[in-house]
C-alpha positions as CSV (number, residue, x, y, z in Angstrom):
1,X,-136.8,-84.6,192.4
2,X,-133.9,-83.9,190.5
3,X,-133.7,-79.9,189.4
4,X,-131.6,-79.1,186.5
5,X,-130.0,-75.6,187.6
6,X,-131.6,-72.2,186.1
7,X,-129.4,-70.9,184.6
8,X,-130.4,-66.5,185.1
9,X,-127.7,-64.9,183.8
10,X,-127.9,-62.6,180.7
11,X,-126.1,-65.6,178.5
12,X,-128.4,-68.2,179.1
13,X,-131.4,-66.6,178.8
14,X,-130.4,-65.7,175.8
15,X,-129.1,-68.5,174.9
16,X,-132.5,-70.2,175.5
17,X,-133.8,-68.0,173.4
18,X,-131.3,-68.4,170.4
19,X,-132.7,-72.3,171.1
20,X,-136.8,-71.6,171.2
21,X,-135.9,-69.7,167.5
22,X,-133.5,-72.0,165.4
23,X,-136.7,-74.8,166.7
24,X,-139.2,-72.9,165.4
25,X,-138.2,-72.2,162.5
26,X,-137.6,-75.6,161.8
27,X,-140.6,-77.0,163.0
28,X,-141.6,-73.4,160.4
29,X,-140.0,-75.1,157.0
30,X,-141.9,-78.0,156.0
31,X,-145.4,-76.4,156.8
32,X,-143.7,-73.2,154.7
33,X,-142.9,-75.8,151.7
34,X,-146.2,-77.2,152.0
35,X,-147.5,-73.8,150.5
36,X,-145.0,-72.8,148.5
37,X,-145.9,-76.5,146.5
38,X,-149.6,-76.0,146.7
39,X,-148.7,-72.3,145.3
40,X,-146.4,-74.2,142.0
41,X,-149.8,-77.0,141.9
42,X,-152.4,-74.3,140.9
43,X,-150.3,-72.4,138.3
44,X,-149.3,-75.6,136.8
45,X,-153.3,-76.7,136.9
46,X,-154.2,-73.3,136.2
47,X,-151.8,-73.3,133.3
48,X,-153.6,-76.5,132.1
49,X,-156.4,-74.4,131.9
50,X,-155.8,-72.2,130.2
51,X,-154.2,-74.0,127.3
52,X,-157.7,-76.0,127.3
53,X,-159.6,-73.1,126.7
54,X,-157.3,-71.7,124.3
55,X,-157.7,-75.0,121.9
56,X,-161.3,-75.4,122.1
57,X,-161.0,-71.6,120.8
58,X,-158.8,-72.9,117.8
59,X,-161.6,-75.5,117.4
60,X,-164.2,-73.8,117.0
61,X,-162.0,-71.3,115.0
62,X,-161.5,-73.9,112.6
63,X,-164.6,-75.4,112.7
64,X,-166.0,-71.9,111.8
65,X,-166.2,-72.7,107.6
66,X,-167.8,-75.9,107.9
67,X,-171.5,-74.6,109.1
68,X,-171.3,-71.7,107.6
69,X,-172.9,-71.5,103.9
70,X,-171.2,-71.9,101.1
71,X,-171.2,-68.4,99.5
72,X,-170.1,-67.1,102.9
73,X,-166.9,-69.0,102.7
74,X,-165.1,-66.4,100.2
75,X,-165.9,-63.9,102.5
76,X,-164.9,-65.3,105.8
77,X,-161.3,-66.5,104.2
78,X,-160.6,-63.1,102.6
79,X,-160.9,-60.9,106.1
80,X,-157.7,-63.0,107.2
81,X,-156.2,-62.8,104.0
82,X,-154.3,-59.1,105.1
83,X,-153.3,-61.1,108.0
84,X,-151.2,-63.0,106.2
85,X,-150.6,-61.2,103.3
86,X,-148.9,-59.0,106.3
87,X,-146.9,-61.7,107.6
88,X,-145.0,-63.4,104.1
89,X,-144.1,-59.5,103.9
90,X,-142.3,-59.7,107.7
91,X,-140.7,-62.6,106.7
């Protein structure tokens, strides 16, 4: 059996400890990168879902005049008339 010499001095122990820490850091890098990638995928999916919900709300709001009775349309369009006038004044 071949025995490797074991360095029992403080310098040898420190070298082994540093080498062990370096190996552990390299082993942990892919796992850390994977969790970072998952977070970006989750935020991307959340943004896409929020965009879809916003599009749905906008479509429902824009389609409302189609189902309102004709006598209520002046009231509906009058509600947002002040907002559009304010925007024109700011420009």
